[in-house]
Structures are given as C-alpha cells and as structure tokens.
C-alpha positions, 0 to 999 in steps of 0.5 A, a space after each residue: 283510532 290514533 296512531 301511537 308513536 311507540 316503536 314495536 318491541 323487537 321481541 314481537 316479530 320473533 314471538 310470532 315467527 311460527 304464526 306470522 299471520 297472527 302478527 297483524 291482529 296482535 299489532 291492531 290490538 296493541 294499537 287499540 290498547 295504547 290509543 285508549 290507554 297511552 300510559 299502558 305497557 304491552 308485551 308479548 309472552 308465552 302462556 302455558 298450553 295443554 294439548 288434549 
C-alpha cells in the first residue's frame, strides 16, 4: 500500500474526539481508499443515529 501525500483534513481529529481509538482505523481506511483511488475525496461526517 502506497503512502499518499495528502494531508489529514483538520476536521478529522476533531470528529474522533469522543472516540480517539477509532482514529487509527479511519486513517488506515482513508489511506487504503486513496491509494486505490487517488482522485477520490474522503471526508468525515456524522450520520443519523437512533438509539433503541
């Protein structure tokens, strides 16, 4: 897997502030996506959640 030269979006660490252990997993996924699709754009965002 190639390392991309794209910087981490400044919003990414903020997004994972309540779940910091998830950040390395996200960064690995982002790196994999960008290594296979270098023209892709990846961004974090909230999704609607329902608590049952």
